[in-house]
C-alpha positions in Angstrom: 258.4 69.4 -55.2 259.6 73.0 -54.6 258.0 74.0 -57.9 254.6 72.5 -56.9 254.7 74.2 -53.5 255.7 77.5 -55.1 252.9 77.1 -57.7 250.3 76.3 -55.1 251.4 79.3 -53.0 251.3 81.6 -56.0 247.8 80.3 -56.9 246.4 81.0 -53.4 248.1 84.5 -53.3 246.8 85.5 -56.7 243.5 83.8 -56.3 242.7 85.7 -53.1 243.2 89.2 -54.6 239.9 90.8 -55.5 240.1 93.0 -58.6 236.7 94.7 -58.5 234.5 94.3 -61.6 234.1 95.5 -65.1 230.7 96.6 -66.3 230.4 96.3 -70.0 227.2 98.4 -70.3 229.2 101.5 -69.5 232.7 100.2 -70.1 234.0 101.0 -66.6 236.2 98.9 -64.4 235.4 99.3 -60.7 238.6 98.9 -58.6 239.1 96.9 -55.4 239.3 100.1 -53.4 237.9 103.5 -54.1 238.1 106.6 -51.7 238.7 104.4 -48.7 235.9 102.0 -49.5 236.6 98.4 -50.3 234.8 96.5 -53.1 232.4 94.1 -51.4 230.2 92.4 -54.0 228.6 92.6 -57.3 225.6 90.9 -59.0 223.7 91.1 -62.3 220.0 91.1 -62.0 218.1 88.4 -63.9 216.0 91.0 -65.6 218.2 92.9 -68.1 216.5 96.3 -67.4 217.5 96.1 -63.8 221.2 95.8 -64.8 224.1 95.4 -62.4 224.8 96.1 -58.7 228.1 96.9 -57.1 228.7 97.4 -53.4 231.6 99.1 -51.6 231.9 99.2 -47.8 233.9 100.9 -45.2 234.4 99.5 -41.7 232.7 102.6 -40.1 230.2 101.2 -41.5 229.2 103.1 -44.6 227.7 101.3 -47.5 227.9 102.6 -51.1 225.7 100.8 -53.6 226.0 101.5 -57.3 223.3 100.4 -59.8 223.8 100.5 -63.6 220.5 99.9 -65.4 218.1 101.0 -68.1 214.7 100.6 -66.3 213.4 99.7 -69.7 213.9 103.2 -70.9 215.5 103.9 -74.3 217.1 106.2 -75.2 218.3 107.6 -71.9 219.3 111.2 -72.5 222.9 112.2 -71.6 221.6 115.3 -69.6 220.5 115.1 -65.9 218.3 118.0 -66.7 216.3 116.0 -69.3 212.6 115.5 -68.3 212.8 111.7 -68.5 215.8 111.7 -66.1 214.2 114.1 -63.7 211.0 112.0 -63.7 213.0 108.8 -63.1 214.8 110.4 -60.2 211.4 111.5 -58.7 210.3 107.8 -59.0 213.5 106.7 -57.2 212.8 109.1 -54.3 209.2 107.9 -54.1 210.4 104.3 -53.8 212.8 105.4 -51.0 209.8 106.9 -49.2 207.9 103.7 -49.9 210.4 101.7 -47.7 208.2 102.8 -44.8 205.0 101.4 -46.4 206.7 98.1 -47.3 208.1 97.7 -43.7 211.8 97.9 -44.8 212.2 101.0 -42.6 210.5 103.3 -40.2 210.2 107.1 -40.2 211.6 107.8 -43.7 212.1 111.5 -43.9 213.4 113.6 -46.8 215.9 115.9 -45.2 216.5 118.3 -48.1 213.4 120.1 -49.3 214.1 119.4 -53.0 216.3 117.5 -55.4 219.6 119.2 -56.2 222.2 119.0 -58.9 225.8 118.6 -58.1 228.2 121.3 -59.5 231.6 119.7 -59.4 234.5 121.2 -61.3 236.7 119.1 -63.5 236.1 115.8 -65.2 233.2 113.5 -64.7 229.4 113.5 -64.8 227.2 115.6 -62.6 224.4 114.1 -60.5 220.9 114.8 -59.3 220.8 114.0 -55.6 218.7 114.0 -52.5 219.2 113.1 -48.8 216.9 111.2 -46.6 216.9 109.6 -43.1 215.3 106.4 -42.0 215.2 104.0 -39.0 215.7 100.3 -39.1 217.0 97.6 -36.8 220.5 99.1 -37.0 219.3 102.5 -35.8 218.8 105.8 -37.5 220.6 106.2 -40.8 221.3 109.0 -43.3 221.2 108.0 -47.0 222.1 109.9 -50.1 220.7 109.0 -53.6 222.6 110.3 -56.6 221.6 109.7 -60.3 223.4 110.4 -63.5 223.3 108.9 -67.0 226.0 107.3 -69.1 226.1 105.4 -72.4 222.3 104.9 -72.5 222.2 103.7 -68.8 221.2 105.2 -65.5 224.0 105.2 -62.9 222.5 105.4 -59.4 224.5 105.7 -56.1 222.9 105.1 -52.8 225.3 105.8 -49.9 224.1 105.1 -46.3 225.7 105.6 -42.9 224.6 105.9 -39.3 223.2 109.3 -38.6 225.4 110.0 -35.6 228.6 109.5 -37.6 229.7 113.2 -37.8 232.6 112.4 -40.2 230.5 110.3 -42.6 229.3 113.2 -44.8 232.9 114.1 -45.9 233.6 110.4 -46.6 230.4 110.2 -48.8 231.5 113.4 -50.6 234.9 112.0 -51.3 233.4 108.8 -52.6 231.1 110.7 -55.0 234.1 112.8 -56.3 236.1 109.7 -56.9 233.3 107.8 -58.6 232.8 110.8 -60.9 236.5 110.6 -61.9 236.1 106.8 -62.5 232.9 107.2 -64.6 234.5 110.1 -66.5 237.7 108.2 -67.1 239.5 111.3 -65.7 243.3 111.3 -65.6 243.8 113.8 -62.8 
């Protein structure tokens, strides 16, 4: 009897632990926690070109969405400066602006005048990125879109927080630094 109770207890304890998710397309395991964000959910889209989605959340609330996909493009160059990558990023930003037209958001405004490349030191990929703001039922939000490439896939980050959260930008930056290390399999 004691063995069955112990086994049942062990099952519920081990069964309730979330271990993140492994994405075969880029051979990366996403952990349960990353830079103060908790793994929230994952899904694989039914159309292969749309790939996989992973979400991390903070209680503040800040949502970090990660998309790994091909968009039907092959090969995908390894450089964020490649014309096909820059063109795809422009399309992503146009889709963000299109949230207003589709009724998903109001007042979508690009807050940086142009797309920028990150220039992080150490291990991990660089990103093209852009910031925008939008309004929805939850209020006014700031969102950052980052794009890089890896193993013939695009890796897109979209991180969104309430505009009036003055500490959020540093939390976003920390998440991007940590996701770079994860994608780059960095040991530091």
